[in-house]
C-alpha positions in Angstrom: 32.0 143.9 -51.8 29.0 145.3 -50.0 27.7 142.1 -48.7 25.3 143.9 -46.4 23.5 145.4 -49.4 23.8 142.6 -51.9 21.0 140.0 -51.6 22.1 136.4 -52.1 20.0 134.8 -54.9 17.7 131.9 -54.1 19.8 129.7 -56.4 22.9 130.4 -54.5 21.1 129.9 -51.2 19.9 126.5 -52.4 23.4 125.5 -53.6 25.0 126.5 -50.3 22.2 124.5 -48.5 23.0 121.4 -50.5 26.7 121.6 -49.8 26.2 122.4 -46.1 23.7 119.6 -45.8 26.1 117.1 -47.3 28.9 118.3 -44.9 26.7 118.1 -41.8 25.4 114.7 -42.8 29.0 113.4 -43.3 30.3 114.9 -40.0 27.4 114.4 -37.7 26.2 111.2 -39.3 23.1 109.3 -38.1 21.7 112.0 -35.8 21.0 114.1 -38.9 18.7 111.4 -40.2 16.4 112.1 -37.2 15.8 115.6 -38.7 15.2 114.4 -42.2 11.5 114.8 -41.6 12.0 118.6 -41.9 13.1 118.1 -45.5 10.2 115.7 -46.1 7.7 118.4 -44.8 9.1 120.9 -47.4 8.9 118.3 -50.1 5.3 117.4 -49.1 4.4 121.1 -49.4 5.6 121.0 -53.0 3.8 117.8 -53.8 0.5 119.0 -52.4 0.3 121.7 -55.0 1.5 119.5 -57.9 -1.9 118.1 -59.0 -3.7 121.6 -59.1 -0.6 123.0 -60.7 -0.6 120.4 -63.5 -4.3 121.0 -64.0 -4.1 124.8 -64.3 -0.8 124.9 -66.3 -2.0 122.4 -68.9 -5.4 124.0 -69.3 -4.1 127.5 -69.5 -1.4 126.3 -71.8 -3.9 124.8 -74.1 -6.5 127.6 -73.9 -3.8 130.2 -74.7 -3.1 128.6 -78.1 -4.5 130.6 -81.0 -6.3 127.5 -82.4 -6.3 123.7 -82.4 -3.7 123.7 -85.2 -1.2 125.5 -82.9 -1.9 123.0 -80.1 -1.5 120.1 -82.5 1.8 121.5 -83.9 3.3 122.1 -80.5 2.2 118.6 -79.4 3.7 116.9 -82.4 7.0 118.7 -82.1 7.5 118.1 -78.4 6.6 114.5 -78.6 8.8 113.9 -81.6 11.7 115.6 -79.7 11.0 113.4 -76.5 10.9 110.2 -78.5 14.1 111.0 -80.5 16.2 112.1 -77.5 15.0 109.0 -75.5 16.3 106.7 -78.2 19.6 108.6 -78.5 20.0 108.6 -74.7 19.9 104.8 -74.5 22.4 104.6 -77.4 24.7 106.8 -75.4 24.3 104.8 -72.3 25.2 101.5 -74.1 28.1 103.1 -76.0 29.7 104.6 -72.9 29.4 101.4 -70.9 30.8 99.4 -73.9 33.8 101.6 -74.1 34.6 102.0 -70.4 33.6 98.4 -69.5 32.8 99.2 -65.8 31.6 95.6 -65.2 35.1 94.2 -65.8 36.5 96.2 -62.9 33.6 96.2 -60.5 34.0 95.0 -57.0 30.9 94.0 -55.0 32.7 93.0 -51.8 30.9 94.4 -48.8 27.9 95.7 -50.7 24.5 94.6 -49.4 21.6 94.1 -51.7 18.1 95.2 -51.1 15.0 93.2 -52.0 13.2 94.7 -54.9 9.4 94.4 -54.6 6.6 95.3 -57.0 4.9 93.7 -60.0 7.1 93.3 -63.1 4.2 92.3 -65.4 3.6 95.1 -67.9 1.1 94.8 -70.8 0.1 97.2 -73.5 -3.5 97.1 -72.4 -2.6 97.8 -68.7 -0.5 100.8 -69.8 -3.2 102.5 -71.8 -5.9 101.7 -69.3 -3.7 103.2 -66.7 -3.7 106.5 -68.6 -7.4 107.1 -68.5 -9.3 107.6 -65.2 -12.7 106.4 -64.4 -13.0 108.8 -61.4 -11.2 112.1 -61.7 -11.5 112.9 -58.0 -9.9 109.6 -57.1 -7.1 110.4 -59.6 -6.5 113.7 -57.9 -6.5 112.3 -54.4 -4.2 109.4 -55.5 -1.8 112.0 -57.1 -1.7 110.0 -60.4 0.0 112.6 -62.5 -0.3 110.8 -65.8 -4.1 110.5 -65.5 -4.3 114.1 -64.2 -2.4 115.2 -67.3 -4.8 113.4 -69.6 -7.8 114.8 -67.8 -6.3 118.3 -68.0 -5.7 118.0 -71.8 -9.3 116.9 -72.3 -10.7 119.8 -70.2 -8.5 122.3 -72.1 -9.6 121.0 -75.5 -13.2 121.0 -74.3 -12.9 124.7 -73.3 -11.4 125.6 -76.7 -14.4 123.8 -78.4 -17.0 125.7 -76.4 -19.5 127.4 -78.8 -20.6 130.2 -76.5 -17.7 132.8 -76.6 -18.8 134.5 -73.4 -18.8 131.3 -71.4 -15.5 130.2 -73.0 -13.9 133.6 -72.0 -15.2 133.2 -68.4 -13.8 129.6 -68.2 -10.4 130.8 -69.5 -10.3 133.8 -67.0 -11.2 131.5 -64.2 -8.3 129.1 -64.9 -5.9 132.0 -65.5 -6.8 133.3 -62.0 -6.3 129.9 -60.5 -3.0 129.6 -62.3 -1.8 132.9 -60.7 -2.9 131.7 -57.3 -1.1 128.4 -57.6 2.1 130.0 -58.6 1.8 132.5 -55.8 1.7 129.5 -53.4 4.6 127.9 -55.1 6.7 131.1 -54.7 5.9 131.0 -50.9 7.1 127.4 -50.7 10.3 128.2 -52.7 11.3 130.9 -50.3 12.0 128.2 -47.6 13.5 125.8 -50.1 17.1 126.2 -48.7 15.9 124.9 -45.3 14.2 121.9 -46.9 17.1 121.0 -49.1 19.6 121.3 -46.3 17.8 118.6 -44.3 17.2 116.4 -47.3 20.9 116.3 -48.1 21.9 115.9 -44.5 19.6 113.0 -44.2 21.0 111.2 -47.3 24.6 111.7 -46.4 24.0 110.9 -42.7 22.4 107.6 -43.8 25.0 106.5 -46.3 28.1 108.3 -45.1 31.1 108.4 -47.4 29.8 105.3 -49.0 27.5 107.3 -51.1 30.7 108.4 -53.0 32.6 105.1 -53.1 30.0 102.3 -53.4 29.1 101.3 -56.9 31.7 103.7 -58.1 32.5 102.1 -61.4 28.8 102.0 -62.5 28.0 105.4 -61.1 31.0 107.0 -62.8 30.1 105.5 -66.1 26.4 106.5 -65.8 27.2 110.1 -64.9 29.6 110.4 -67.8 26.8 109.2 -70.1 24.4 111.8 -68.6 26.9 114.6 -69.1 27.4 113.6 -72.7 23.6 113.5 -73.2 23.3 117.1 -71.8 26.2 118.6 -73.7 26.0 116.8 -77.1 22.3 116.1 -77.5 20.5 118.9 -75.6 23.3 121.3 -76.2 23.5 120.3 -79.9 19.7 120.8 -80.4 19.8 124.2 -78.7 23.0 125.3 -80.6 21.4 124.6 -83.9 17.8 125.8 -83.2 18.3 128.5 -80.6 22.0 129.5 -81.0 22.5 128.8 -77.2 25.9 127.5 -76.2 25.6 124.2 -74.3 27.6 125.4 -71.4 25.5 128.6 -71.1 22.5 126.3 -71.1 24.0 124.4 -68.1 24.9 127.6 -66.3 21.5 129.3 -66.9 19.6 126.2 -65.8 21.5 125.9 -62.5 18.5 126.6 -60.4 16.7 123.6 -62.0 19.5 121.0 -61.7 20.4 122.0 -58.1 16.7 121.3 -57.2 16.6 118.0 -59.0 19.9 116.8 -57.5 18.5 117.7 -54.1 14.9 116.4 -54.4 15.1 113.5 -56.9 11.6 114.4 -58.0 10.7 115.3 -61.6 7.2 116.2 -60.6 8.2 118.4 -57.7 10.6 120.2 -60.0 7.9 121.2 -62.6 7.3 124.7 -61.2 11.1 125.4 -61.0 11.4 124.1 -64.6 8.7 126.4 -65.9 10.2 129.3 -63.9 13.7 128.8 -65.4 12.2 128.4 -68.9 10.5 131.7 -68.6 13.1 133.8 -66.7 16.3 132.5 -68.3 15.2 131.5 -71.8 12.2 133.6 -72.4 9.8 130.8 -73.0 6.1 131.8 -72.7 4.0 129.9 -70.2 1.5 128.9 -72.9 4.3 126.6 -74.2 6.2 125.6 -71.0 2.9 125.1 -69.1 2.1 122.4 -71.6 5.5 120.8 -72.5 7.1 120.6 -69.1 4.3 118.7 -67.3 4.0 116.5 -70.4 7.7 115.8 -70.3 7.6 114.8 -66.6 5.4 111.9 -67.7 6.8 110.8 -71.0 10.4 112.0 -71.2 12.8 109.7 -69.2 16.2 110.2 -70.9 18.1 109.8 -67.6 16.3 106.6 -66.9 17.0 105.0 -70.2 20.6 105.9 -70.0 20.7 104.0 -66.7 18.9 101.0 -68.3 21.6 100.8 -71.1 24.5 101.2 -68.7 23.1 98.6 -66.2 22.4 96.0 -69.0 26.0 96.4 -70.3 27.4 96.5 -66.8 25.8 93.2 -65.6 26.6 91.5 -68.9 30.3 92.4 -68.4 30.2 91.3 -64.7 28.9 87.8 -65.7 30.9 87.6 -68.9 27.9 87.5 -71.3 28.7 89.1 -74.7 26.1 91.6 -76.0 25.7 91.6 -79.8 24.3 94.4 -82.0 20.9 92.8 -82.2 20.6 92.7 -78.4 21.7 96.3 -78.2 18.9 97.3 -80.6 16.4 95.4 -78.5 17.7 97.2 -75.3 17.2 100.5 -77.0 13.6 99.9 -78.1 12.5 98.1 -74.9 14.0 101.0 -72.9 12.1 103.6 -74.9 8.8 101.8 -74.5 9.3 100.8 -70.9 10.3 104.3 -69.8 7.0 105.9 -70.8 5.1 103.6 -68.4 6.3 105.0 -65.1 3.1 106.3 -63.8 1.4 103.0 -63.2 4.3 100.8 -61.9 4.8 100.5 -58.1 8.4 101.4 -57.2 8.8 102.9 -60.7 12.5 103.4 -61.4 14.1 100.4 -59.7 11.3 98.0 -60.6 11.5 99.0 -64.3 15.2 98.4 -64.1 14.5 94.9 -62.8 12.1 94.3 -65.7 14.8 95.2 -68.1 17.4 92.9 -66.6 14.9 90.0 -66.4 13.8 90.6 -70.0 17.4 89.8 -71.2 17.9 86.8 -68.9 20.6 88.4 -66.8 21.0 87.8 -63.0 18.9 90.2 -60.9 21.0 90.1 -57.8 23.0 93.1 -58.9 19.8 95.1 -59.3 19.2 94.5 -55.6 22.6 96.0 -54.8 21.9 99.0 -57.1 18.5 99.4 -55.2 20.4 99.8 -51.9 22.2 102.8 -53.4 19.5 104.0 -55.8 19.7 107.6 -54.5 23.1 108.0 -56.2 21.6 107.1 -59.5 18.2 108.8 -58.9 19.9 112.2 -58.6 21.2 111.7 -62.2 18.1 110.3 -63.7 15.9 113.1 -62.4 18.3 115.8 -63.4 18.7 114.4 -66.9 15.0 113.9 -67.3 14.2 117.5 -66.3 17.0 119.1 -68.3 15.6 117.2 -71.3 12.2 118.7 -70.6 13.7 122.1 -70.4 15.7 121.7 -73.6 12.7 120.4 -75.5 10.6 123.3 -74.2 13.2 125.9 -75.5 13.4 124.0 -78.8 9.7 124.1 -79.4 9.5 127.7 -78.2 12.2 128.8 -80.7 10.5 127.0 -83.6 7.2 128.8 -82.7 9.0 132.1 -82.5 10.6 131.6 -85.9 7.3 130.6 -87.4 5.6 133.8 -86.1 8.4 136.0 -87.4 8.1 134.3 -90.8 4.4 134.9 -90.9 4.7 138.5 -89.7 7.2 139.3 -92.6 4.8 138.1 -95.3 
């Protein structure tokens, strides 16, 4: 092997950084947490570009559509996919937890709980009001991605509806140029990603030690098994039927994405990586991925609803409360509805989990224990959410490709 001439890919560098960070964190321990800010600096560099990236990718994605019918068709297909896979995800979470019964063998001795703060009052009116901004500049400065997405869609549609063709062409060229600039900056940030990920992982493992593997083992093991089944059976099944892509090839080719999500635990920060993988590994044009991936980051939470189902069954088993079929159906639909409201809830993931547990009259103390070790679960929720976005993007792209081939043959 001519190692001197062979360049190590960025994906391999990131993977090695993740492993080395975990090892350094376990061996050196707390001193590594003092250097965690280096990883946070890198993560902040990604987050600073997220709002402009969502704006330009959504707008260029919309304006690159041939017409409003194409936009409507893509929107309908991706939303139908997201809704369907979210419901199936919760069913899988409930089913796996019902079969394994992790709550019957759980041991909470020595586990400390963490106080969960944040409002648990969620109303339909608050949810929809939270989607629409009254001040776009405040939305951008606050980093409210859901409102940014809505604003971007409105601007993109407004450009498509412009009557003056010259003005419309100028606006489209402007946003295309901004899109190139934003992704040039993203590429700069990605070059140093192994350094950031090394310190993020070292900080996590330095803080929790070996306990990150052993604590909450029964619930975590059940949850990750359900996540794996969702990826292989649901995403893999959809891609096998519509795109002839083997589920394990999908996992292999998307490695760059899930390595990032395991390391960063941020769906939003992973948007540029997701779009890049969709384009380079699966041939998805940016006019589709630039629209479906940011949309998925705000409305597709398969990994989260798997966790809701697992936790409800887990706590029910711990306290000895049987869960009938009717309750399971309620869990499925409440999970699907609650998961779409993440943008406006302080504390997001763990607070929504608390809402779920309270809604079914179960003791919330165990949610506090889960909160103390939420990083373990957050790695899985983020990874599953993002892989779901990627699979949906490929699915829609293949349907569009088949439609274009069919029209061309007429």
